[in-house]
C-alpha positions, 0 to 999 in steps of 0.5 A: 494487462488486466486491471482488477477493479476500478476504485481509488487505485484501479482507475489510476492503474488504467491511466498509467498503463495507457501512458506506458509504451510497453504495456497494453490494457486488454481487460478490466474487472468491475464489481459494480453492475453500474460499471459493467459495460462501460469503457475503461477510459471513462472509468479511469476519468480519461474522457475518451474511450480505450476500446476495452469494456469493463466486465464482471465475468471473471472467467472471461478475463482469465481466458484472455491469458494476460501477461499480468493482472494489476489487482487493485480491489479493496482487501482490508475487509476481506483479507482471506478472500483476496488472497484466494483470488491472488492464488487463483490468478497465479494458478491460472498462470498469470503474473500478479501485482497487487496493492493488497493484502498488505501482509503479503508484501513481506509475510515472513515471520507474520503468516504461518509458514504453510500458508506462505508456502501455499501462496508461493507454491501456487505462483511457482506451479503456475510459473509466474510471479506474485508481488504485493506493494504500493506506497505504504506498505511499499516504496516509502518504507522499503525501497526508499529507506533501504536505498538511504541506508546505503549511505550509512557508516553506522545505523542506530535507528531507522524510522519510517513515518507517514504524517498525513491529514486524511480528511480528503481520503475517500475510504469510508470502511477504512476510515470508520470501521478500521481506523475508528474515526468518528467512533466513541473513545471507549470503542477499540478500532480493529486497527489498533489491536496489537496483533492487527498492527503487527500483521499489517505493518509488522511486515514492513519492520521485518522486511527492513530488518531482512534488508539490513540483515538483523533479527528483531526481538519478538514480539514486535512492540506496538505503541498507540495514541488516540485523540478525541475531537475537540469539536465536530469535524467533517471528512469526505468519508465520515462525520466526526462528532466532538468527543469521538476519535479524530486522530491516531498515532501508532508505532510498530517497533522492531527492537534488537537486544531491547533497543529500538532499531527499526520503527514504522510510525504513523501520524494520522489527522482528520484535520490539519489543525489537530495535535499541533505537538505532532510532527507536520509536513514541511509542505502540504498536508501529507508526507513520508519522512525517513529518519536515520540516526547514526553516522551520519544522521540523515533525513528525507521527506517525500511529498506528493500532490495530484495535478488536479487533487491533493495528497490523498489523490496522488497517494492513489496515483503513486500506489498504482504507478509503483505497481504498474511500473514494476510489472516488467521486472515482476514478469521477468522475476523468478516464479513465486512470491516476490518481495521488494528485496527480490526486485532490481531498481524500478524506474519510470522508463518510457514515461518522460513526456515527449 
């Protein structure tokens, strides 16, 4: 295994690999000169050496011919470049699991067919598999809701929600430049542009539709609500002065014959006391909630928090763990671009504390 980047997700991927009996870390890529030459264990916060030294020598890592690369580099602000990286890994005959670009978790009906064919073709030619996943987009709105629908007699609406306080989420570019937190209300953050939402989270709606064998109306509906700060707020990523954007709600809606059937919905606060009329987690400051209307009505709330941190820390852990624990199944899968619909049940095999 090679871990590509040691940021908020990558450092946890190193820790998960270290604790997995069937996986061995052989290389780590870093973009920062300050991290180059450091031991992977130190970069992962393990307080011990693993004997694997981080490097920014791309060719040296590919020459190791690892079975799989766990790609955890930031992709939100460099989507085309990141996809080219994944293509290059696949063409080199290396399996890949990646936390982004999220559009690749299910690109069908979103990206042009010839572009998808190029990505899929690179993996097929290399005889390897490429899988993009995480927690959202990922497990919380693919494997979890689809497993729940197996209990249904009739499904009227499937709704996947993220309800979270992002005040401790450290991603300055995402928080400020993409979400628009701390920006004037008359500015339009890139994330809320309908085409951007349908590119990123529209892939979630379409994958759920494919899993349920329905065809959603095109184009998908997008609904957005932005809320201004009633006072000054401070987060770990950005300062939010009074009057600037402090909270955001959006829906990406798949309708069938004009009726809402599959909905991806986010409620994003930057402080827990904001928007009291919005849904709140049953416990903690963040959750994923699956709501299935029909016969029967069902709801599941999935919460998490870190052993030494909050839900934003554990959000990175579960993203990394979902990717790393899927590696054996991805390596065994057919060559090409692999979605959650193509994989068997992924478990934490081998991870129970002895």
